[in-house]
Short mmCIF file of the C-alpha atoms (twelve columns), coordinates in Angstrom:
data_MODEL
# 
_entry.id   MODEL 
# 
loop_
_atom_site.group_PDB 
_atom_site.id 
_atom_site.type_symbol 
_atom_site.label_atom_id 
_atom_site.label_alt_id 
_atom_site.label_comp_id 
_atom_site.label_asym_id 
_atom_site.label_seq_id 
_atom_site.Cartn_x 
_atom_site.Cartn_y 
_atom_site.Cartn_z 
_atom_site.pdbx_PDB_model_num 
ATOM 1  C CA . ARG A 1  0.000   0.000  0.000  1 
ATOM 2  C CA . GLU A 2  1.181   3.537  -0.662 1 
ATOM 3  C CA . VAL A 3  0.590   6.377  1.786  1 
ATOM 4  C CA . HIS A 4  1.109   10.046 0.982  1 
ATOM 5  C CA . MET A 5  2.552   11.926 3.971  1 
ATOM 6  C CA . TYR A 6  2.728   15.711 3.955  1 
ATOM 7  C CA . ASP A 7  1.776   16.763 7.469  1 
ATOM 8  C CA . THR A 8  4.880   17.848 9.421  1 
ATOM 9  C CA . SER A 9  4.196   15.469 12.333 1 
ATOM 10 C CA . ASN A 10 3.745   12.497 9.959  1 
ATOM 11 C CA . LEU A 11 6.970   13.392 8.159  1 
ATOM 12 C CA . ALA A 12 8.761   13.509 11.528 1 
ATOM 13 C CA . VAL A 13 7.419   10.036 12.427 1 
ATOM 14 C CA . LEU A 14 8.550   8.684  9.066  1 
ATOM 15 C CA . LYS A 15 12.018  10.186 9.461  1 
ATOM 16 C CA . TYR A 16 12.348  8.762  12.988 1 
ATOM 17 C CA . ALA A 17 11.148  5.308  11.889 1 
ATOM 18 C CA . MET A 18 13.623  5.178  9.024  1 
ATOM 19 C CA . LYS A 19 16.537  6.273  11.215 1 
ATOM 20 C CA . HIS A 20 15.857  4.469  14.521 1 
ATOM 21 C CA . THR A 21 13.438  1.534  14.173 1 
ATOM 22 C CA . GLY A 22 14.225  -0.141 10.874 1 
ATOM 23 C CA . GLY A 23 11.238  1.541  9.249  1 
ATOM 24 C CA . TYR A 24 8.611   0.428  11.794 1 
ATOM 25 C CA . TYR A 25 5.958   2.775  13.170 1 
ATOM 26 C CA . VAL A 26 2.443   2.542  14.598 1 
ATOM 27 C CA . GLN A 27 -0.421  4.325  12.908 1 
ATOM 28 C CA . ALA A 28 -2.872  5.369  15.602 1 
ATOM 29 C CA . VAL A 29 -6.283  6.898  14.935 1 
ATOM 30 C CA . ILE A 30 -7.996  9.675  16.867 1 
ATOM 31 C CA . ASP A 31 -11.174 8.514  18.622 1 
ATOM 32 C CA . GLN A 32 -14.104 10.222 16.856 1 
ATOM 33 C CA . ASP A 33 -16.435 9.784  19.868 1 
ATOM 34 C CA . ALA A 34 -13.975 11.697 22.046 1 
ATOM 35 C CA . LEU A 35 -13.757 14.467 19.439 1 
ATOM 36 C CA . ALA A 36 -17.535 14.823 19.535 1 
ATOM 37 C CA . GLU A 37 -17.127 15.572 23.256 1 
ATOM 38 C CA . ARG A 38 -14.262 17.978 22.473 1 
ATOM 39 C CA . LYS A 39 -11.719 15.613 24.073 1 
ATOM 40 C CA . PHE A 40 -8.548  14.078 22.676 1 
ATOM 41 C CA . ARG A 41 -8.153  10.326 22.872 1 
ATOM 42 C CA . LEU A 42 -6.731  7.641  20.593 1 
ATOM 43 C CA . CYS A 43 -8.610  4.527  19.523 1 
ATOM 44 C CA . GLN A 44 -7.662  1.444  21.522 1 
ATOM 45 C CA . PHE A 45 -5.893  -0.231 18.598 1 
ATOM 46 C CA . GLY A 46 -3.509  0.937  15.903 1 
ATOM 47 C CA . VAL A 47 -1.628  -0.760 13.078 1 
ATOM 48 C CA . LEU A 48 2.065   -1.655 13.135 1 
ATOM 49 C CA . ARG A 49 3.497   -0.699 9.757  1 
ATOM 50 C CA . ARG A 50 6.851   -1.127 8.081  1 
ATOM 51 C CA . VAL A 51 8.136   1.279  5.444  1 
ATOM 52 C CA . LEU A 52 9.412   -0.623 2.410  1 
ATOM 53 C CA . GLY A 53 10.491  2.410  0.395  1 
ATOM 54 C CA . THR A 54 9.953   6.131  -0.062 1 
ATOM 55 C CA . GLN A 55 9.820   8.651  -2.864 1 
ATOM 56 C CA . ASP A 56 9.927   12.427 -2.443 1 
ATOM 57 C CA . GLY A 57 6.902   14.269 -3.706 1 
ATOM 58 C CA . ILE A 58 4.966   17.514 -3.670 1 
ATOM 59 C CA . HIS A 59 1.589   18.053 -1.989 1 
ATOM 60 C CA . ARG A 60 -0.721  20.682 -3.437 1 
ATOM 61 C CA . ASN A 61 -3.685  21.890 -1.427 1 
ATOM 62 C CA . ASN A 62 -6.983  23.171 -2.790 1 
ATOM 63 C CA . LEU A 63 -5.606  26.742 -2.849 1 
ATOM 64 C CA . GLY A 64 -2.779  25.741 -5.177 1 
ATOM 65 C CA . GLU A 65 -0.081  26.008 -2.519 1 
ATOM 66 C CA . SER A 66 2.569   23.302 -2.549 1 
ATOM 67 C CA . SER A 67 4.767   21.732 0.116  1 
ATOM 68 C CA . ARG A 68 7.221   18.851 0.496  1 
ATOM 69 C CA . SER A 69 5.730   15.386 0.862  1 
ATOM 70 C CA . VAL A 70 6.767   11.752 0.831  1 
ATOM 71 C CA . ARG A 71 5.058   8.796  -0.812 1 
ATOM 72 C CA . ALA A 72 5.869   5.721  1.232  1 
ATOM 73 C CA . ARG A 73 5.246   2.084  0.362  1 
ATOM 74 C CA . VAL A 74 4.179   0.432  3.622  1 
ATOM 75 C CA . LEU A 75 3.265   -3.038 4.767  1 
ATOM 76 C CA . SER A 76 0.599   -3.345 7.487  1 
ATOM 77 C CA . MET A 77 2.009   -5.938 9.890  1 
ATOM 78 C CA . SER A 78 -0.461  -6.407 12.743 1 
ATOM 79 C CA . ARG A 79 -2.962  -4.770 15.046 1 
ATOM 80 C CA . VAL A 80 -1.399  -3.389 18.239 1 
ATOM 81 C CA . GLN A 81 -2.836  -1.927 21.411 1 
ATOM 82 C CA . VAL A 82 -2.138  1.779  21.715 1 
ATOM 83 C CA . GLY A 83 -1.305  3.388  25.048 1 
ATOM 84 C CA . GLY A 84 -2.223  6.887  26.188 1 
ATOM 85 C CA . VAL A 85 -0.669  10.071 24.909 1 
ATOM 86 C CA . THR A 86 1.648   11.938 27.259 1 
# 
């Protein structure tokens, strides 16, 4: 699967994973029920992913502005339990 990362925090996670963990990272999802209550909480489970390769790219928003991005080929490995955010 290919994911297109252009958000600065996602790019930082990708950079860290490539440098320190052999390309592994966990994709966690924000709990939509908590957002409805104006709270921040992650879903109980995330997905362990491994980056197989990357390609630099450009992201263009709906206003025509462009920024650096990365297209990453990833393999979803397994479901993992996600802890709290500190």
